[in-house]
C-alpha positions in Angstrom: 0.0 0.0 0.0 2.9 2.4 0.7 4.3 2.0 -2.8 0.9 2.7 -4.3 0.5 5.9 -2.2 3.9 7.1 -3.1 3.2 6.6 -6.8 -0.1 8.5 -6.5 1.5 11.5 -4.9 4.9 11.4 -6.4 4.2 14.2 -8.9 3.1 16.5 -6.0 6.2 15.8 -4.0 8.4 17.0 -6.8 6.9 20.4 -6.6 8.7 20.9 -3.3 6.1 23.4 -1.9 5.2 23.8 1.7 1.9 22.2 0.9 3.7 19.2 -0.6 5.8 18.9 2.4 2.7 18.8 4.6 1.1 16.4 2.2 4.2 14.2 2.6 3.6 14.2 6.3 -0.1 13.2 5.7 1.1 10.3 3.5 3.6 9.2 6.1 1.0 9.3 8.8 -1.3 7.2 6.7 1.4 4.6 5.9 2.2 4.4 9.6 -1.5 3.6 10.3 -1.4 0.9 7.6 1.7 -0.6 9.1 0.1 -0.7 12.6 -3.1 -2.2 11.0 -1.1 -5.0 9.4 0.6 -5.6 12.7 -2.8 -6.0 14.4 -2.2 -2.9 16.5 -5.7 -1.7 15.7 -6.1 1.0 18.4 -2.9 2.6 17.4 -3.7 2.4 13.7 -7.0 4.2 14.4 -5.1 7.0 16.1 -2.9 7.5 13.1 -5.9 7.4 10.7 -7.7 10.0 12.8 -4.6 12.1 12.7 -4.5 11.9 9.0 -8.0 13.4 8.9 -6.9 16.3 11.0 -3.7 16.9 8.9 -5.6 16.5 5.7 -8.0 19.3 6.7 -5.0 21.6 7.0 -3.6 20.7 3.6 -6.9 21.1 1.8 -8.3 19.6 -1.4 -5.0 18.0 -2.6 -5.2 15.7 0.5 -8.8 14.6 -0.2 -7.8 11.3 -1.7 -5.6 10.2 1.2 -8.3 11.5 3.5 -10.9 9.3 1.8 -8.6 6.3 2.2 -8.1 7.0 5.9 -11.9 7.2 6.4 -12.3 3.8 4.8 -9.6 2.3 7.0 -11.1 3.5 10.3 -14.2 1.3 10.3 -12.1 -1.6 9.0 -9.7 -1.3 11.9 -12.5 -1.2 14.4 -14.1 -4.3 12.8 -10.8 -6.3 12.7 -10.2 -5.5 16.3 -13.7 -6.7 17.1 -13.2 -9.9 15.2 -10.1 -10.6 17.2 -12.0 -10.2 20.5 -14.9 -12.4 19.2 -12.4 -15.2 18.4 -11.3 -15.0 22.0 -14.9 -15.0 23.1 -14.3 -11.6 24.8 -17.7 -10.2 23.8 -17.6 -7.4 26.3 -14.5 -6.0 24.4 -15.9 -6.8 21.0 -19.1 -4.8 21.5 -17.6 -1.3 21.7 -15.5 -1.9 18.7 -18.5 -3.2 16.7 -20.5 -0.2 17.8 -17.7 2.1 16.6 -17.5 0.2 13.4 -21.1 0.9 12.6 -20.8 4.5 13.9 -17.8 5.3 11.7 -19.4 3.6 8.7 -22.4 5.8 9.0 -20.3 8.9 9.7 -18.1 8.4 6.6 -20.8 6.8 4.5 -18.6 3.9 3.4 -17.9 0.2 4.0 -21.5 -0.9 3.7 -20.5 -4.6 3.7 -18.5 -4.2 6.9 -21.4 -2.2 8.5 -23.8 -5.1 7.8 -21.4 -7.7 9.1 -20.7 -5.6 12.2 -24.4 -5.3 12.8 -24.9 -9.1 12.7 -22.0 -9.7 15.1 -23.1 -6.9 17.4 -26.5 -8.4 17.8 -25.0 -11.8 18.6 -22.5 -10.3 21.0 -25.2 -8.5 22.9 -27.0 -11.8 23.4 -23.8 -13.7 24.3 -22.7 -11.0 26.8 -26.2 -10.9 28.2 -26.0 -14.6 28.9 -22.6 -14.2 30.4 -23.8 -11.5 32.8 -26.9 -13.6 33.7 -24.6 -16.6 34.6 -22.7 -14.2 36.9 -26.0 -13.0 38.4 -25.4 -9.5 37.2 -29.1 -9.2 36.3 -29.3 -5.5 35.5 -26.3 -5.7 33.2 -27.8 -8.7 31.5 -31.1 -7.0 30.9 -29.3 -4.0 29.5 -27.6 -6.1 26.9 -30.8 -7.9 26.0 -32.5 -4.5 25.6 -29.8 -3.4 23.3 -30.3 -6.5 21.2 -34.1 -5.8 21.1 -33.3 -2.2 20.0 -31.6 -3.6 17.0 -34.2 -6.2 16.3 -37.6 -5.9 18.0 -38.6 -9.4 16.8 -35.8 -11.1 18.6 -38.0 -13.2 20.8 -35.2 -15.1 22.4 -34.1 -11.8 24.1 -37.5 -11.7 25.6 -37.1 -15.3 26.7 -33.8 -14.4 28.4 -35.3 -11.5 30.2 -38.3 -13.6 31.3 -35.8 -16.1 32.9 -34.1 -13.3 34.7 -37.4 -12.0 36.2 -38.2 -15.6 37.1 -34.9 -15.8 39.1 -35.8 -12.4 40.7 -39.3 -13.7 41.7 -41.0 -11.0 39.7 -44.0 -12.9 38.2 -45.6 -10.0 36.4 -42.5 -9.0 34.5 -41.7 -12.7 33.9 -45.1 -13.4 32.3 -44.9 -10.2 30.3 -41.6 -11.2 28.7 -42.6 -14.9 28.3 -45.8 -13.9 26.6 -43.9 -11.9 24.0 -41.3 -14.6 23.6 -44.0 -17.3 23.1 -45.8 -15.2 20.5 -42.5 -15.0 18.5 -41.8 -18.7 19.0 -45.3 -19.6 17.8 -44.8 -17.4 14.7 -41.5 -19.3 13.9 -42.9 -22.8 14.8 -40.2 -23.0 17.5 -41.7 -25.8 19.6 -38.5 -26.1 21.7 -38.8 -22.6 23.0 -42.5 -22.8 23.5 -41.9 -26.0 25.6 -39.1 -24.3 27.6 -41.3 -21.3 28.4 -44.1 -23.5 29.6 -41.7 -25.5 31.8 -40.3 -22.4 33.3 -43.8 -20.9 34.1 -45.0 -24.2 35.5 -42.0 -24.7 37.7 -42.6 -21.3 39.2 -46.2 -21.9 40.0 -46.1 -25.6 40.9 -44.1 -25.0 44.0 -46.9 -22.9 45.4 -49.4 -25.7 44.7 -47.1 -28.1 46.5 -46.8 -25.8 49.5 -50.5 -25.3 49.7 -51.2 -29.0 49.5 -48.7 -29.6 52.3 -50.4 -26.9 54.4 -53.9 -28.5 54.2 -55.2 -29.3 57.7 -56.2 -33.0 57.6 -58.9 -32.3 60.1 -60.6 -29.6 58.0 -59.7 -30.6 54.4 -60.1 -27.1 53.2 -58.6 -26.9 49.8 -59.4 -23.3 49.1 -55.8 -22.1 48.9 -54.8 -25.2 46.8 -57.5 -24.4 44.3 -56.4 -20.7 44.2 -52.8 -21.7 43.6 -53.9 -24.0 40.8 -56.0 -21.3 39.2 -53.1 -18.9 39.3 -50.9 -21.5 37.6 -53.4 -22.1 34.9 -53.9 -18.4 34.3 -50.2 -18.3 33.5 -50.2 -21.5 31.4 -53.6 -23.2 30.7 -51.7 -26.4 29.8 -50.0 -26.9 33.2 -50.6 -30.6 33.8 -49.6 -30.6 37.4 -52.1 -27.9 38.2 -54.8 -29.8 36.4 -53.9 -33.0 38.3 -54.1 -31.3 41.7 -57.5 -29.9 40.8 -58.6 -33.4 39.9 -57.2 -34.7 43.2 -58.9 -32.1 45.4 -62.2 -32.4 43.6 -62.2 -36.1 44.2 -61.6 -35.3 47.9 -64.5 -32.9 47.8 -66.7 -35.5 46.1 -67.0 -33.4 43.0 -66.4 -36.3 40.6 -67.6 -34.7 37.4 -65.1 -31.8 37.9 -62.4 -34.4 38.8 -63.0 -36.2 35.6 -62.8 -33.0 33.6 -59.5 -31.9 35.1 -58.0 -35.3 34.9 -58.8 -35.7 31.2 -57.3 -32.3 30.5 -54.2 -33.1 32.5 -53.6 -36.3 30.4 -53.6 -34.1 27.3 -50.4 -32.3 28.4 -48.6 -34.7 30.8 -45.6 -36.5 29.4 -44.0 -38.0 32.5 -45.1 -41.7 33.0 -45.2 -41.4 36.8 -47.5 -38.4 36.7 -49.6 -40.0 34.0 -50.1 -42.9 36.4 -51.1 -40.5 39.1 -53.6 -38.8 36.9 -55.1 -42.0 35.7 -55.5 -43.1 39.3 -57.5 -40.0 40.1 -59.5 -40.5 36.9 -60.3 -44.1 37.7 -61.3 -43.1 41.2 -63.7 -40.5 39.9 -65.2 -42.8 37.3 -65.6 -45.5 39.9 -67.5 -43.2 42.3 -69.6 -42.0 39.4 -70.6 -45.7 38.8 -68.9 -45.7 35.3 -67.1 -48.9 36.0 -66.0 -49.6 32.5 -64.2 -46.2 32.2 -62.9 -46.6 35.7 -61.3 -50.0 34.8 -59.8 -48.6 31.6 -58.2 -45.7 33.4 -56.9 -47.8 36.3 -55.3 -50.3 33.8 -53.2 -47.4 32.5 -51.6 -46.9 35.9 -48.3 -48.6 35.5 -45.9 -46.7 37.9 -45.5 -47.0 41.6 -46.5 -45.8 44.1 -49.8 -45.6 42.2 -49.9 -49.0 40.7 -50.5 -50.9 43.9 -53.3 -48.5 44.7 -54.9 -49.0 41.3 -54.7 -52.7 41.7 -56.7 -52.5 45.0 -59.3 -50.4 43.3 -59.6 -52.8 40.4 -60.3 -55.7 42.8 -63.4 -53.8 43.9 -64.7 -53.3 40.3 -66.5 -56.3 38.8 -64.7 -57.8 35.8 -61.8 -55.4 36.1 -59.0 -57.9 37.0 
């Protein structure tokens, strides 16, 4: 590059004017920047290229060509520095260089290809650094990075997913549900079943612990399930497909001798439950409700589907009391 620049300005140097001498200094400054760039001393090269711009302004129009070249090198240097950090997985250091890449591309109206690449890597880096901060429990910093990613792409539903998980950890159900709702909407639009399932699991895990606590707190002398039902309803308001909430509603309705409701909830729970043990638990409640509703054939069918302990032995005892169900 030095040889090409000398060839470009050789005619001017022969003139020997004060302006040519200043122009020589501009060329030398530029070439030093290129040398530093090639040596991967990116910060230093940017300092030299910025100095070229200052010096070129003093020289005037005859330095415009070298000025343009320096303007093109500045975004390139920021970008190459960012790529070096990304290879090292130092996203916190890559981010400011990517931001400056885009800023300088816009300022000088050049390097459109680099600008687009920097934008892609910047979005990814925001997400990666957000995850890193989350793992370090630096929740505010993590949310800040996810918000920056969303500022670049409002449809980035996985950023909303990440924010929802942070609010889950912070025990902020309102914000959690708000973020998960947006994330699920985006996941549905992209047919992202994995993310939809993850969101449901996260929501269910949050609310199911309250159901368990309320069940454990029921006074066996009173059998008042009001708070259990309330906890289940809260869980289902957050996710209508929560199988454990539906199971517990089947269980308490059986205990309250509301067999029709128990059957309704058990059938819904079976639509969404995938764990074999819990499927057995639900079928046991379903069989119990059918048995007490004098629908013996359906009761027998449900109880035969109980295959896991500790529910299997209970189902076998019930089948012994149903004619023709052995």
